[in-house]
C-alpha positions in Angstrom: -112.0 99.4 136.1 -111.4 102.9 135.1 -111.8 103.8 131.4 -108.6 104.2 129.3 -107.7 107.8 129.0 -108.3 109.4 125.5 -105.9 112.2 124.4 -105.8 114.7 121.6 -102.9 117.2 120.9 -102.4 120.3 118.8 -99.6 122.8 118.3 -101.1 126.0 116.9 -98.8 128.7 115.4 -99.7 132.3 116.4 -98.3 135.7 116.7 -98.7 136.0 120.6 -99.3 132.7 122.3 -98.8 134.2 125.8 -101.8 136.6 125.2 -103.9 133.9 123.7 -103.1 131.7 127.0 -104.3 134.7 129.1 -107.6 135.1 127.2 -108.3 131.4 127.5 -107.6 131.4 131.1 -109.6 134.5 131.8 -112.6 132.9 130.0 -112.4 129.5 131.6 -112.1 130.7 135.1 -115.9 131.2 135.0 -116.5 127.7 134.1 -113.9 125.6 135.9 -110.6 125.4 137.7 -107.4 127.3 136.4 -104.2 126.0 137.8 -100.8 127.6 136.8 -97.6 125.5 137.1 -94.1 125.8 135.8 -94.9 124.2 132.5 -98.0 126.3 131.7 -101.6 126.1 132.7 -104.1 123.2 133.4 -107.9 123.9 132.9 -110.2 121.4 134.4 -114.0 121.3 134.1 -117.0 119.0 133.8 -115.9 117.8 130.3 -112.1 117.1 131.0 -108.8 118.6 131.3 -106.7 120.9 129.0 -103.0 121.4 129.4 -101.8 124.7 127.7 -98.0 125.6 127.2 -97.0 128.8 125.6 -93.9 128.2 123.3 -92.1 130.3 120.9 -94.6 131.4 118.3 -97.1 128.6 119.1 -99.5 127.4 121.8 -99.1 123.7 122.6 -102.5 122.1 123.7 -103.2 118.7 125.2 -106.8 117.4 126.0 -107.5 114.4 128.0 -110.7 112.6 128.8 -111.7 108.9 129.1 -115.0 109.7 127.2 -115.0 110.1 123.3 -118.2 112.5 123.5 -116.3 114.7 126.0 -113.1 114.7 124.2 -114.9 115.9 121.0 -116.7 118.6 123.2 -113.6 120.0 124.7 -111.5 119.9 121.5 -114.3 121.7 119.6 -114.7 124.3 122.2 -111.0 125.0 122.4 -110.9 125.4 118.7 -113.9 127.8 118.8 -112.3 129.9 121.5 -109.0 130.0 119.7 -110.7 131.5 116.6 -112.9 133.8 118.6 -109.8 135.2 120.5 -107.5 135.4 117.4 -108.3 139.1 116.8 -108.2 138.7 113.1 -105.3 136.3 112.8 -106.0 133.1 110.8 -105.2 130.0 112.8 -104.8 126.4 111.8 -105.8 124.0 114.4 -104.9 120.3 113.6 -105.6 117.6 116.3 -103.7 114.4 116.6 -104.6 111.5 119.0 -107.6 109.4 119.8 -110.1 111.1 117.5 -112.2 109.2 114.7 -110.7 109.4 111.2 -114.1 110.6 109.8 -115.0 113.5 112.2 -118.5 113.5 113.5 -120.7 114.8 116.2 -120.8 112.0 118.8 -123.9 113.4 120.6 -125.9 113.8 117.4 -128.9 111.5 116.5 -131.6 111.8 113.9 -135.2 111.1 115.0 -138.6 110.8 113.4 -142.0 112.2 114.7 -144.2 109.2 115.6 -147.2 111.2 116.8 -148.2 114.5 118.5 -151.1 115.5 120.8 -152.1 118.0 123.4 -151.9 116.9 127.0 -153.3 120.2 128.4 -154.7 123.1 126.5 -151.3 124.7 126.5 -149.0 121.7 126.5 -148.4 119.4 123.5 -146.4 116.2 123.5 -144.5 115.0 120.5 -143.3 111.5 120.4 -140.1 110.9 118.5 -138.9 107.5 117.3 -135.1 107.0 117.6 -132.9 103.9 117.2 -130.6 104.8 119.9 -132.6 105.7 122.8 -130.0 104.4 125.4 -127.7 107.3 124.2 -130.2 109.6 126.0 -130.4 107.8 129.2 -127.7 109.8 131.1 -125.8 113.0 130.9 -128.7 115.4 131.4 -132.4 116.0 131.2 -132.3 118.2 128.1 -131.7 118.0 124.3 -131.5 120.5 121.6 -134.1 119.8 118.9 -133.0 120.8 115.4 -135.9 121.7 113.2 -135.2 121.7 109.5 -136.9 124.3 107.0 -140.5 123.1 106.1 -140.5 121.2 102.8 -136.8 120.8 102.5 -134.5 117.9 103.0 -132.6 118.3 106.3 -129.2 119.2 106.2 -127.5 118.2 109.6 -124.5 119.9 111.3 -121.2 118.5 110.3 -117.5 118.7 111.7 -114.7 120.7 110.3 -111.0 119.7 110.3 -110.4 121.5 113.5 -113.3 119.7 115.2 -115.5 122.8 115.2 -119.3 122.2 114.4 -120.3 123.4 111.0 -124.0 124.7 110.8 -126.0 124.8 107.8 -126.9 128.3 106.6 -129.1 130.1 104.2 -132.1 128.1 103.0 -130.9 125.0 105.0 -130.5 127.0 108.4 -132.0 125.0 111.3 -134.2 126.2 114.1 -132.6 124.9 117.5 -134.7 124.7 120.6 -134.0 123.1 124.0 -136.5 120.7 125.4 -136.6 118.2 128.4 -136.9 114.6 127.5 -140.1 114.0 129.3 -139.6 110.2 129.2 -137.9 107.3 127.4 -139.5 104.1 126.2 -136.6 101.9 125.4 -138.8 99.0 124.2 -140.6 101.1 121.7 -137.6 103.3 121.0 -139.3 106.4 121.6 -138.6 109.8 123.3 -141.3 112.2 124.5 -140.9 115.9 124.3 -143.5 118.3 125.9 -143.7 121.7 124.4 -145.5 124.7 126.0 -147.8 126.3 123.2 -147.7 130.1 123.1 -148.2 132.5 120.2 -146.4 131.6 117.1 -142.8 131.0 118.2 -140.7 128.5 116.1 -140.9 125.9 118.7 -144.6 126.1 119.3 -145.3 126.2 115.6 -143.2 122.9 115.1 -145.1 121.2 117.9 -148.5 122.2 116.6 -147.6 121.1 113.1 -145.6 118.1 113.8 -146.7 115.1 111.6 -145.8 111.4 111.6 -142.6 111.0 109.5 -141.2 114.6 110.0 -137.5 114.4 110.7 -135.5 116.3 113.4 -132.0 116.3 114.7 -131.3 115.8 118.5 -128.1 117.2 120.1 -127.3 115.9 123.7 -128.3 115.0 126.2 -127.1 118.0 128.4 -128.0 120.3 131.2 -127.4 119.9 134.9 -128.1 116.7 136.8 -130.0 116.2 140.0 -128.0 115.0 142.8 -128.9 112.4 145.4 -130.7 113.9 148.5 -132.9 113.0 151.4 -135.3 116.0 150.7 -136.1 117.8 147.4 -137.7 121.0 146.5 -138.8 121.1 142.8 -140.1 124.5 141.8 -140.9 126.1 138.4 -143.4 127.4 136.0 -145.0 125.5 133.1 -141.7 125.5 131.1 -140.2 123.5 133.9 -143.1 121.1 134.4 -141.8 118.4 132.1 -138.4 118.4 133.9 -140.0 118.4 137.3 -142.4 115.6 136.3 -139.4 113.5 135.1 -137.4 114.3 138.2 -140.2 113.2 140.5 -140.8 110.0 138.5 -137.1 109.0 139.0 -136.8 109.8 142.7 -136.1 106.8 145.0 -138.7 105.5 147.4 -136.9 106.8 150.5 -136.9 110.3 149.2 -139.3 113.2 150.1 -140.1 116.0 147.8 -142.0 119.2 148.0 -143.2 120.3 144.5 -144.3 123.9 143.7 -145.6 124.6 140.2 -146.9 127.9 138.7 -149.4 127.5 135.9 -152.2 129.6 134.3 -155.1 127.7 135.8 -156.5 124.2 136.9 -156.8 123.1 133.4 -153.0 123.1 133.0 -152.5 120.8 136.1 -151.0 117.3 135.2 -150.8 114.1 137.3 -147.3 113.6 138.8 -146.4 110.0 139.8 -143.4 109.3 142.0 -142.1 106.4 144.2 -141.1 109.1 146.7 -143.4 110.8 149.1 -144.3 114.0 147.2 -146.3 117.1 148.3 -147.5 119.1 145.3 -148.8 122.6 145.3 -150.2 124.3 142.1 -150.1 128.0 142.0 -152.7 129.6 139.6 -151.7 132.9 138.3 -155.1 133.4 136.6 -155.1 136.2 133.9 -151.7 137.5 134.8 -149.3 137.0 132.0 -146.6 134.5 132.8 -143.4 136.0 134.4 -145.4 138.9 136.0 -146.1 137.5 139.4 -143.9 136.7 142.4 -145.8 133.4 143.3 -142.8 131.3 142.9 -140.3 133.3 144.9 -142.7 133.9 147.6 -143.5 130.2 147.9 -139.9 129.3 148.2 -139.3 132.1 150.7 -142.2 130.6 152.6 -140.8 127.2 152.7 -138.6 126.0 155.7 -135.3 124.2 155.0 -135.6 120.8 156.7 -133.3 120.5 159.8 -130.9 117.6 159.6 -131.8 116.6 156.2 -129.6 116.5 153.0 -131.6 118.8 150.6 -131.4 119.5 146.9 -133.4 122.2 145.1 -134.2 122.4 141.5 -135.8 125.5 139.9 -136.7 126.3 136.4 -138.6 129.5 135.6 -138.4 133.1 134.2 -135.1 135.0 134.6 -136.1 137.4 137.3 -137.9 134.8 139.4 -134.8 132.5 139.2 -132.5 135.3 140.2 -134.7 135.9 143.3 -134.9 132.3 144.3 -131.2 131.8 143.8 -130.4 134.6 146.0 -132.7 133.3 148.7 -131.3 129.8 148.6 -127.7 131.0 148.9 -128.2 133.9 151.5 -131.1 132.5 153.8 -130.7 128.7 153.2 -126.9 128.9 153.0 -127.2 126.1 150.3 -123.7 125.4 148.5 -123.7 125.5 144.8 -123.6 121.6 144.4 -127.0 121.5 146.5 -129.1 123.6 144.1 -129.7 123.9 140.4 -131.6 127.1 139.5 -132.1 127.7 135.9 -133.6 130.8 134.0 -135.7 128.8 131.4 -136.9 132.0 129.7 -136.8 135.9 129.8 -139.8 138.0 129.7 -140.0 140.4 126.9 -137.5 138.7 124.7 -138.6 137.0 121.3 -139.1 133.3 121.6 -138.5 133.6 125.3 -140.4 130.4 126.2 -138.6 128.2 123.7 -136.4 126.6 126.2 -139.9 125.1 126.0 -140.3 122.2 128.4 
């Protein structure tokens, strides 16, 4: 039985609703489907549908979704973009419908550090205790970890009257980093986060210094999902190693997977377990800095797409390598967009570049 549809409506007074409608459509066309009809415009994406109608001096908005979390995501995003595109005009966005009386972020949970330890010289595992581990079972591989300032009582993000997220600032400002949930232990109510250790970036510093009892916030899960396939190519550097390890562990017995991972040296190799038939290749870059070799693109370009199989490719690595691999998969392999997920987990030369961090 289908879930009942949830709905939220708003009528927002503004100087030029037609111009606002055009700005919203121009932005959304990169993220979903825009359909014009005689009553206005319908925007459809991963998180639901939005109906927009330009009236005299106002924009009528209707958001529908069967999921409370996605309803919040869309209403919050719409409100954010209305204010972003308002060009100095003050807008009042008041939602009516199937929203809780006390606004809250439905995908926020608090967690507490249970323990932390190194699993390789450059990878540290932080075990988090969380009462609601079932919440993180589906919806994506990644979470945003919110790290409060050291020595201060955490102040977590809240929700404004228009459903926009309100972030603490000043002395209470949070550090936000994205990590893969390496595994979930529902019986022990634990989540494992693996963090690449490098220099003194905020994420690395948190992982090195994490102590039992430390509190963090978690937003998510999110990120792309791996789709069902007969054959997989899982490829990445150490930042994607936790994601690749989790995907491999969850593959069905009938699947086959080729796994290619670039790391510094043999000391960074980890045992990968899977019910599927997996073929693992470790690429050692030696003394070369991360992000300076073409080991991953060359490995993908040298791999043959299986004939007659239903493939899926997952890639996570530095931005330039991700671009080269994505181009090859689309031009040489002719893979449609729904058969590959190529993510730039970091960008060489940028501060905290690796703090996607897995």
